[in-house]
C-alpha positions in Angstrom: -4.8 15.2 -9.1 -4.1 12.3 -11.4 -3.3 8.9 -10.0 -0.1 7.2 -11.0 -0.3 4.0 -13.1 2.9 2.1 -13.7 3.1 0.3 -17.0 5.4 -2.3 -18.5 5.0 -2.8 -22.3 5.0 -6.2 -23.9 7.4 -4.9 -26.5 11.1 -5.5 -26.1 14.1 -3.6 -27.5 16.7 -6.2 -27.3 16.8 -9.9 -26.9 17.3 -9.6 -23.0 15.4 -11.2 -20.3 15.5 -8.0 -18.3 13.1 -6.5 -20.9 10.5 -9.2 -20.6 7.2 -8.9 -18.8 8.3 -10.7 -15.5 11.2 -8.4 -15.2 9.0 -5.4 -15.8 6.6 -6.7 -13.2 9.5 -6.6 -10.8 10.0 -2.9 -11.7 6.3 -2.2 -11.1 6.5 -4.0 -7.7 9.4 -1.7 -6.8 7.6 1.4 -7.8 4.6 0.4 -5.7 6.9 -0.2 -2.7 5.4 -3.6 -1.9 8.3 -4.7 0.3 8.1 -1.5 2.4 4.3 -1.9 3.0 3.8 -5.6 4.1 6.0 -6.2 7.1 4.3 -8.6 9.5 1.1 -8.3 7.5 -1.1 -11.2 6.2 -1.3 -10.5 2.5 -4.2 -11.8 0.4 -3.1 -12.1 -3.3 -6.5 -12.3 -4.9 -6.4 -14.0 -8.3 -8.7 -15.7 -10.7 -7.3 -19.2 -10.8 -9.4 -20.3 -13.7 -11.1 -23.7 -14.1 -11.1 -27.0 -16.0 -8.5 -26.9 -18.9 -8.1 -23.1 -19.2 -4.4 -22.0 -19.7 -4.8 -18.3 -20.3 -4.8 -17.5 -16.5 -1.8 -15.7 -15.0 1.4 -17.7 -15.4 2.8 -19.0 -12.1 6.1 -17.1 -13.0 4.3 -13.8 -12.4 2.6 -15.0 -9.3 5.9 -16.3 -7.8 7.5 -12.8 -8.2 4.6 -11.1 -6.4 4.8 -13.6 -3.6 8.6 -13.3 -3.4 8.3 -9.5 -3.1 5.9 -9.9 -0.2 8.2 -12.4 1.5 11.2 -10.2 1.0 9.2 -7.4 2.9 8.5 -9.7 5.8 4.8 -10.3 4.9 2.8 -13.4 5.1 1.3 -14.0 1.6 -1.4 -16.4 0.5 -3.1 -16.8 -2.9 -6.9 -17.0 -2.7 -9.9 -17.5 -5.0 -13.3 -19.3 -4.9 -13.4 -22.8 -3.4 -14.0 -24.6 -6.7 -11.1 -22.8 -8.4 -8.7 -23.4 -5.5 -9.7 -27.1 -5.3 -8.2 -28.0 -8.7 -5.8 -25.1 -9.2 -2.9 -27.6 -9.1 -4.1 -28.9 -12.5 -3.3 -25.5 -14.0 0.2 -25.2 -12.4 -0.8 -23.4 -9.1 0.7 -25.1 -6.0 2.3 -24.0 -2.8 5.6 -25.2 -4.2 5.3 -23.3 -7.5 4.0 -20.1 -6.0 5.9 -20.1 -2.8 2.9 -19.6 -0.5 -0.4 -21.4 0.4 -3.6 -21.3 -1.6 -6.8 -20.8 0.4 -10.5 -20.7 -0.7 -11.8 -17.1 -0.1 -15.0 -18.3 1.6 -13.8 -21.6 3.1 -14.0 -25.1 1.8 -17.7 -25.3 2.1 -18.5 -21.5 1.8 -19.2 -21.2 5.4 -16.5 -18.7 6.2 -17.8 -15.2 5.5 -19.0 -11.9 6.9 -22.4 -10.6 6.2 -22.5 -6.9 5.2 -25.9 -5.3 4.9 -26.4 -3.3 1.6 -29.5 -2.7 -0.3 -29.4 -2.8 -4.2 -32.2 -3.9 -6.5 -33.4 -7.1 -4.8 -30.3 -7.5 -2.7 -30.2 -6.7 1.0 -26.8 -8.1 2.0 -23.4 -9.3 0.7 -21.4 -12.2 2.1 -17.7 -11.4 2.0 -15.1 -14.1 2.1 -13.4 -14.7 5.5 -9.9 -15.0 3.9 -10.3 -11.5 2.5 -11.9 -9.9 5.6 -9.2 -11.2 7.9 -6.3 -10.3 5.7 -4.3 -7.0 6.5 -3.1 -6.2 3.0 -4.5 -6.9 -0.5 -2.8 -7.5 -3.9 -5.5 -7.6 -6.5 -3.6 -9.6 -9.2 -6.0 -9.7 -12.2 -5.9 -11.3 -15.6 -7.4 -9.0 -18.2 -9.9 -10.5 -20.6 -13.4 -10.1 -22.1 -16.5 -10.9 -20.1 -19.9 -11.8 -21.5 -21.8 -9.8 -18.8 -19.6 -6.8 -18.4 -17.7 -6.9 -21.6 -14.4 -6.3 -19.7 -13.0 -8.1 -16.7 -10.0 -7.3 -14.5 -9.3 -5.7 -11.1 -12.9 -4.7 -10.1 -14.5 -8.0 -11.3 -11.7 -10.0 -9.7 -12.7 -8.7 -6.3 -16.5 -8.3 -7.0 -17.3 -11.9 -7.9 -14.3 -13.7 -6.4 -14.5 -12.5 -2.9 -18.1 -13.4 -2.0 -20.1 -16.6 -1.6 -22.0 -18.4 -4.3 -25.3 -17.2 -2.8 -24.2 -13.5 -3.1 -22.7 -14.1 -6.5 -26.0 -15.6 -7.8 -27.9 -12.7 -6.4 -25.6 -10.3 -8.0 -26.3 -11.8 -11.4 -30.0 -11.6 -10.7 -30.0 -7.9 -10.5 -30.0 -8.0 -14.4 -33.6 -9.2 -14.1 -34.8 -6.5 -11.6 -36.3 -4.3 -14.3 -39.0 -6.3 -16.2 -38.4 -6.9 -19.9 -41.2 -9.3 -20.9 -44.7 -7.9 -20.8 -47.5 -10.5 -21.1 -50.2 -7.9 -21.6 -48.5 -7.0 -24.9 -47.9 -10.6 -26.0 -51.2 -11.4 -27.9 -50.6 -15.2 -28.3 -48.3 -18.2 -28.0 -47.1 -17.7 -31.5 -45.7 -14.3 -30.7 -43.9 -15.6 -27.6 -42.3 -18.4 -29.6 -41.3 -16.0 -32.4 -39.6 -13.7 -29.8 -37.7 -16.7 -28.4 -36.6 -18.1 -31.8 -35.7 -14.6 -33.1 -32.4 -14.7 -31.0 -29.6 -16.4 -33.1 -27.5 -16.9 -29.8 -30.2 -18.6 -27.8 -30.2 -15.8 -25.2 -34.0 -15.9 -24.9 -35.5 -19.0 -23.4 -38.6 -20.2 -21.6 -38.9 -19.1 -18.1 -38.5 -22.0 -15.8 -40.8 -20.4 -13.1 -43.5 -19.4 -15.6 -44.3 -21.5 -18.6 -45.9 -18.5 -20.4 -42.9 -16.2 -19.7 -39.6 -15.5 -21.2 -36.2 -15.3 -19.7 -33.1 -13.4 -21.0 -29.6 -14.7 -20.5 -28.0 -11.3 -20.5 -24.4 -12.7 -20.8 -25.4 -14.2 -24.2 -27.1 -11.1 -25.5 -25.2 -8.6 -27.7 -28.2 -6.3 -27.9 -28.7 -6.9 -31.7 -32.5 -6.1 -31.2 -33.7 -8.8 -33.6 -36.2 -9.7 -30.9 -37.7 -6.2 -31.1 -38.6 -6.8 -34.7 -41.2 -9.5 -33.8 -42.0 -8.5 -30.2 -44.3 -5.6 -30.8 -43.2 -4.2 -27.4 -43.8 -7.4 -25.5 -40.0 -8.0 -25.1 -37.6 -5.1 -24.5 -33.8 -5.1 -24.3 -33.2 -2.5 -21.6 -29.9 -0.9 -21.0 -30.7 -0.6 -17.3 -30.6 -4.4 -16.9 -27.0 -4.6 -18.2 -25.9 -1.5 -16.2 -27.3 -2.9 -13.0 -24.8 -5.9 -13.2 -21.9 -3.5 -13.9 -23.0 -1.4 -10.9 -23.4 -4.2 -8.5 -19.9 -5.3 -9.3 -18.6 -1.9 -8.2 -20.7 -2.1 -5.0 -19.3 -5.6 -4.2 -15.7 -4.4 -4.9 -16.1 -1.4 -2.7 -17.5 -3.5 0.1 -14.4 -5.7 -0.2 -12.0 -2.8 -0.3 -13.7 -1.1 2.7 -12.4 -4.1 4.9 -8.8 -2.8 4.3 -7.2 0.2 6.0 -6.3 3.0 3.7 -3.1 2.3 1.8 -3.3 -1.4 2.3 -4.4 -2.5 -1.1 -2.7 -2.4 -4.6 -3.7 -3.5 -8.0 -2.0 -5.2 -10.9 -3.6 -6.0 -14.3 -1.8 -8.4 -16.6 -3.1 -7.8 -20.1 -1.9 -10.8 -22.2 -3.7 -13.6 -24.0 -6.9 -11.7 -23.7 -9.8 -14.0 -24.6 -13.4 -13.1 -25.3 -14.9 -14.6 -22.1 -14.0 -15.0 -18.4 -11.4 -17.5 -17.3 -14.2 -19.2 -15.2 -15.5 -20.7 -18.5 -12.8 -23.3 -18.0 -11.1 -23.2 -21.4 -8.9 -20.9 -23.4 -9.7 -19.5 -26.8 -7.6 -17.5 -29.1 -6.5 -14.1 -28.1 -8.9 -11.4 -29.5 -6.7 -8.3 -28.6 -2.9 -7.9 -28.9 -1.0 -8.2 -25.6 -0.9 -4.8 -23.8 1.6 -5.4 -20.9 1.2 -5.0 -17.2 -0.4 -2.1 -15.3 0.1 -1.4 -11.6 -1.4 1.3 -9.3 -2.7 1.9 -5.8 -5.9 3.3 -7.5 -8.2 0.6 -8.8 -10.2 3.0 -11.0 -7.0 4.5 -12.5 -5.4 1.1 -13.2 -8.6 0.0 -14.9 -9.1 3.1 -16.9 -5.5 3.0 -18.1 -5.9 -0.7 -19.2 -9.1 0.1 -21.0 -7.5 3.0 -22.8 -4.4 1.0 -23.9 -6.5 -2.0 -25.1 -8.8 0.4 -26.9 -6.0 1.4 -29.1 -6.0 -1.7 -31.2 -9.1 -3.3 -32.9 -10.4 -6.8 -32.2 -8.6 -9.6 -34.0 -11.7 -10.5 -35.7 -10.5 -13.8 -37.3 -9.8 -15.1 -33.7 -13.3 -14.6 -32.5 -15.4 -17.9 -32.0 -17.8 -18.3 -34.9 -20.6 -18.1 -32.5 -19.9 -14.5 -31.7 -21.0 -11.5 -33.9 -19.4 -8.1 -34.5 -22.4 -5.9 -34.0 -20.8 -2.5 -34.1 -17.3 -1.0 -34.2 -18.1 1.7 -31.7 -17.0 1.9 -28.1 -14.3 -0.2 -26.6 -13.3 -3.1 -28.9 -14.7 -5.6 -26.3 -18.1 -4.0 -26.8 -18.0 -4.7 -30.5 -19.2 -8.2 -29.9 -20.4 -8.2 -26.3 -22.9 -5.3 -27.0 -23.0 -1.5 -26.6 -25.0 -1.7 -23.4 -22.0 -3.5 -21.6 -20.0 -0.3 -21.4 -16.8 -0.7 -19.3 -16.2 3.1 -19.4 -19.5 3.7 -17.8 -18.5 1.2 -15.0 -15.5 3.3 -14.4 -17.7 6.4 -14.0 -19.8 4.5 -11.5 -16.6 3.5 -9.6 -15.3 7.1 -9.5 -18.7 8.3 -8.2 -18.6 5.7 -5.4 -15.2 6.9 -4.3 -13.1 3.9 -5.4 -10.6 6.2 -7.2 -9.9 8.6 -10.1 -10.3 8.1 -13.8 -7.6 10.6 -14.3 -4.0 9.0 -14.3 -0.5 9.6 -15.3 1.0 6.5 -17.1 4.6 5.9 -16.2 6.4 3.5 -18.4 8.9 1.6 -16.2 11.2 0.6 -19.0 10.5 2.6 -22.3 11.2 1.0 -25.6 14.3 2.6 -27.1 16.3 2.6 -30.3 17.9 -0.9 -30.5 21.6 -1.5 -30.5 21.8 -4.0 -33.4 25.3 -5.0 -32.4 24.1 -6.0 -28.9 22.7 -9.5 -29.4 22.4 -11.9 -26.4 22.6 -15.6 -27.1 22.4 -18.4 -24.5 26.0 -19.9 -24.1 26.4 -23.5 -25.0 27.3 -24.3 -21.4 24.0 -22.9 -20.2 25.8 -20.5 -17.8 25.2 -16.8 -18.0 
């Protein structure tokens, strides 16, 4: 049976604040029955609070409405993210005063507040889940949709997978991209070939291995799988799809371990798809939007809300003139974010993995909470000179 995904379009019919995205978020919160589900519960609102001078993170106006809905229902909300993001969140407009609730680091001030969960995947044997998450009763996954250099797409799953664990776990998760070998010394005849392989990458994704002066290291997040390196490597250096898919899969595993700490029905997911930039908010800056705004998506099914977001954002091509000049359109196949991140960073395949792991269903029914209608051209709202409504 398809899961329900509630959607509020960025499009307005009239010049009316009731048709704007914050008002549509209110309608989505109503449909998700947030107020009826949080009484006397400690509610973790997991966000990505960004970094440095980034401003494409979720605007405090949206966060405040989620917080208020929890307060109205008798819940005890707090906003949470990684320690370094919460430490300077005030510089991006996030304070207890603006949001209406405290802001706590998910793993404690010094990343000593966590629960160890055994799980074997590639070289990993355990995950450290943030104490603020583990001890909460209810979860609101409030994610900003954007591109991501390692997964091509980042929203609800990535928000939990990388933002609810310690730095040690997060580093180990990134290292799964190196589990399958990709540089083969026995096929590299000389130093000149190794240098040629390294220099063949126009993006600097191939570098000398710090642990092996005769080796090569691939920065997967910088690689768009153009395969220029294959032209000079003679089989000594291989771009392997499995390395990229390993990181997509470990994100699903981490998100599942996080969600397993909540009782059934005690988690909900909201994706805000506006000002979607090429890379993650953790880069600490904001570039130009590379996809048109797609609105707000809400569901109790994390896979369905991600699938719906992907499907909606796939309807429009990349705004190519807004791409940083250092990024290259390699192909116009797959999701638009794959066009420049690379075909092996397949967000749809990540959803297949998530569905197989039991996180939810890719089948969904999209319910528009306020459909765009034929405008009434005579009904125009202006702000009165007195400022009163």
